[in-house]
C-alpha positions as CSV (number, residue, x, y, z in Angstrom):
1,M,5.5,8.4,20.9
2,K,4.5,5.9,23.6
3,I,3.5,7.1,27.1
4,G,3.1,4.7,30.0
5,I,4.4,1.3,30.8
6,R,6.9,-0.5,28.4
7,R,6.2,-4.1,27.7
8,P,9.2,-6.4,28.2
9,S,10.3,-8.6,25.4
10,A,12.1,-11.8,26.4
11,K,13.5,-12.3,22.9
12,K,15.1,-8.8,22.8
13,M,16.4,-9.1,26.4
14,F,18.1,-12.4,25.5
15,R,19.7,-10.9,22.3
16,A,20.9,-7.9,24.1
17,R,22.7,-10.0,26.7
18,T,24.3,-12.5,24.3
19,T,24.8,-11.5,20.7
20,S,25.3,-7.8,21.1
21,R,27.8,-8.1,24.0
22,A,30.4,-9.7,21.7
23,K,29.8,-7.1,19.0
24,R,30.1,-4.2,21.5
25,A,33.4,-5.6,22.8
26,V,34.9,-5.8,19.3
27,K,33.8,-2.3,18.4
28,K,35.0,-0.9,21.7
29,A,38.5,-2.4,21.0
30,L,38.7,-1.1,17.4
31,I,36.8,2.2,17.4
32,P,38.1,5.0,19.6
33,G,35.3,6.7,21.6
34,Y,32.8,3.9,20.9
35,G,30.4,3.5,23.8
36,K,31.3,6.7,25.5
37,K,28.7,8.8,27.2
38,G,27.2,11.4,24.9
39,R,28.3,9.8,21.7
40,G,24.8,9.3,20.4
41,W,24.3,13.1,20.2
42,I,27.2,13.3,17.7
43,T,26.4,10.2,15.6
44,N,22.5,10.6,15.3
45,P,21.0,13.6,17.1
46,K,17.4,12.8,15.9
47,K,17.5,9.3,17.4
48,A,19.2,10.7,20.6
49,V,16.3,13.2,21.1
50,Y,13.7,10.5,20.5
51,N,15.3,8.1,23.0
52,K,15.6,10.8,25.6
53,V,11.9,11.7,25.4
54,Y,10.9,8.0,25.2
55,H,12.8,7.1,28.4
56,K,11.4,10.1,30.3
57,T,7.7,9.4,29.3
58,T,7.6,5.7,29.8
59,I,8.5,3.4,32.7
60,G,9.8,-0.2,32.6
61,L,8.5,-3.1,34.6
62,G,11.5,-3.0,37.0
63,G,11.0,0.7,37.7
64,L,7.3,0.2,38.3
65,L,8.0,-2.6,40.8
66,K,10.5,-0.5,42.6
67,K,8.0,2.3,43.0
68,L,5.3,0.0,44.2
69,F,7.4,-1.7,46.9
70,K,9.4,1.2,48.0
């Protein structure tokens, strides 16, 4: 488990904003309940716990800049 600052990846940020947006829109139209808050705990509890801990123990570059210039 990582603790500290997350390193941004330009490639992953680009993919998340382009390719995945279309896929999410299609899934949301076809699958009832897709993308709703709390759904991750139902589909994959182990991954949901990992993500919860990861996001609480690390900080992104944007969050770090906010804290510095606040």
